[in-house]
Every structure is written in structure tokens, then in C-alpha cells.
N, C-alpha and C positions, 0 to 999 in steps of 0.2 A: 194140862194144855201142850207142853212140849210134844207129846206124842202126835199130836196131830199133826205139826211140823215135819215129822219123819214120813208122813203119806203124802205131803204136796205132790211129788211126780205121779203118783198113782192118781190123785184126783185130778191134775192137769190132763193126764193121758186120756183118762176116762171123758173129760169134759171137750176135750180136742176131737174125738172120734165122734161123739153125739153131735156136737155142734157144728162140725165140720167148718168152722170158722175160728183163726186164732184168737182173735180180739174178743169174740163173744167167750169162748172158753174161758179166757184169762177173766173175764168179767164175771162169769158163773163162779168160777174157783174163789175169786175173793168174796163175791156175796155168801157162797156156801161157808166159807172160814168164819165170816159174820155171824151167820146162823149156828155155827158149831160152838163158836165160843159164847155166844148168848145162851145155847142149850145146853152147856157144858155141866151145868149144876145138876140137869135131869139125866145126865148119861149114867148108866148103873152099871158100868163095867163091860166086860167081854171084849169084843174084836173091835178097837177103835177106827181100825182100816174099813171094814164093813160099814160102820156107822157113819162115817165120813163119806164114804163113797154113795151111800142111800142119799146123802143129803145134796152131795154133787148130781146125782141122776136126776132126783127130783128137781134141783135148779135147772136143769138142761132143758128137761121136758116142759117146765114153766114157760120158760125164755121160748123154746121152739112155739109153743101154743099161743103166746103174746106176738111174736114175729111173725108166725106161719112159715112153714117150712120151705116155701118157695123164696122166703126172704134172704137165703143163705146166698151170698155172692163171692166171698174169698174161700177159697180151697185150701186146707191145711198142707203145708209143703213138708213131707216126714223128711225128706233128706235134708231141709234146712235147719231141722230142729234134731237130728241124730248126732250123736259122737262118731263120726266114720273116722278111723285112724288113717295114718298115711299108708298109700298103697300106689301099685304102678296104675297109669291113667285107663289102661284097658280093663283091669279088674274093677276099678271104681266105676267106671263107666257101666261096666255089665251091672254091678250091684246097686247102682243108682236106678237102672233101668227096670231091674227086678223089684225094688222096692217102690218103685212110682207104679208098676203093673199091679202089685198085691195091693198097694194104697189105695189105687183107683177101683178096683175090684172090690176091696171091702166098703169103700164108699156108696158102692152100687147096692148093697145089702140094705133091706128094712131095717130101720133102727132098733127092732127088738132082737134081730139076728146080731146085727153089729154089737151091740152093747155086749150079749153075752160072749161072743167072740174075744172082745177086748179085755173084758174082765177074766175069762179063763185063760188065755193064750198070753197076753201081753201083760197083765198083771197078777197072773198064775192064782187067781183066787180058787179056792174050794168050790163044789157044786152046792154046798150047804151055804156059804158065805153069798154067793151070785144068788141064790133062791132068797136069803133073808135082803138083799139089798132090793131086789126086783120084787118081792114080795109075791113070789109064785111058788109052787111046789116044786121040790129037787127033780121030779119027774119030767116037770116041764121043762126045766133047765136042761137037764140031759136030751130031751128030744130037740128043743131049740137049737142046742149046740149042733147035736147031729145035722139038723135041716140047714144050719146056717154053713156048715162045713161043706156040705153037698153043694149048696147053692154057691158057694165061693168057688168050689172047683169048677162046676159048671160056666161060670163066669170067666175065672181064668183060662178054660179050654177054649170058650169063645173067643178072648182076646187072642190067643195062641193061634187058632185056626184063621181068624182075619188076618193075621201078620203074615201067616203062612201064604195066604192066598194072595195078598198084595206083593209078598216078595216073588211070587210065581208070576203074576201078571204085570209087575213093574208098575204098580198104583200106589198111591199112598193110601195109609190107614186111617181111617176116622173113626173113632171112639165113640 
């Protein structure tokens, strides 16, 4: 049971990105841990983190289906929940802007791309672990990651171009 607690941050991180709502993410993680505890007797060993993240992922999609994806009203604020150490104000502002840009761009991705990117880049799961969690072939994981990275790059470039245009014309940027 103790190994499950070690994966709380990973579970919460995945839920935040899939739910895009802090309160819903916390609820899903809590429900997922209850499910995991009830099902722990059936756990046959292996990677406990992948097993738990599978439960969290399924809980997120169950909740999203119940609510309908348009019911999400509160965005997750990455800057609020990250442990940024003290730095000069200019550097802190630039990092906050970049973090917000990446966060907003990641949120624009379809859930199937967002989940594999979060699992691979933020949680550092292997392709095999992601394939097991999402229940898709490993080749599909690789192609989704490739497409997700390409789409994220396009979104980021689009934001950058709009910002440059706004700067050149003296207008405000509307994302």
C-alpha cells in the first residue's frame, strides 16, 4: 500500500492535465486511490505507478464523459502549483510567460495527444508503460507522441506569430 503514496504527484499531475480543473483532478485522484486500495489484493506485481496511472486515467475519462467536456470552467494554473525558487523579477516574469504559453498550448491539444505528452515528458514514463496505461500498441504511442509534438509546435508557433503581429501593429493579442 505504501508504494501507492509514492506516486501521488504523478497521479495528480496526470489528472490535472486531463481534467483541466484542479478540483475535479483532486476528486478523481481521491476516487482513484480508493479504487486502487479496494483492488490492491488483485494487483499482481509489476509497475505500481503504471497500474495507478491507468486507474487515474480511466477515472478522468469516466468523469469527463459524465460531465461532458464542455463543462470545464476552471483552468489549471501551472504557475500557482509549481515550486519556483526565488529569482529576479524579470526572469520570473519571462519564465511565467513561457510556462503559461506552454500550458495554454498543451491545453489546446486533443486529450489523446495531451495524455501521452504528459505521461512521457512530465512523468517520464516509457513507451511500454504508456502503451499499457492507455491500452494501445507501442507503435501507436510513438505516432501519437510524434503528432502531439508536431501539433504543439504548430500551436506554439501560431501564438508566437500572433504576438509578433500584435507587437508590430500595436494591437492586443487575443488567444
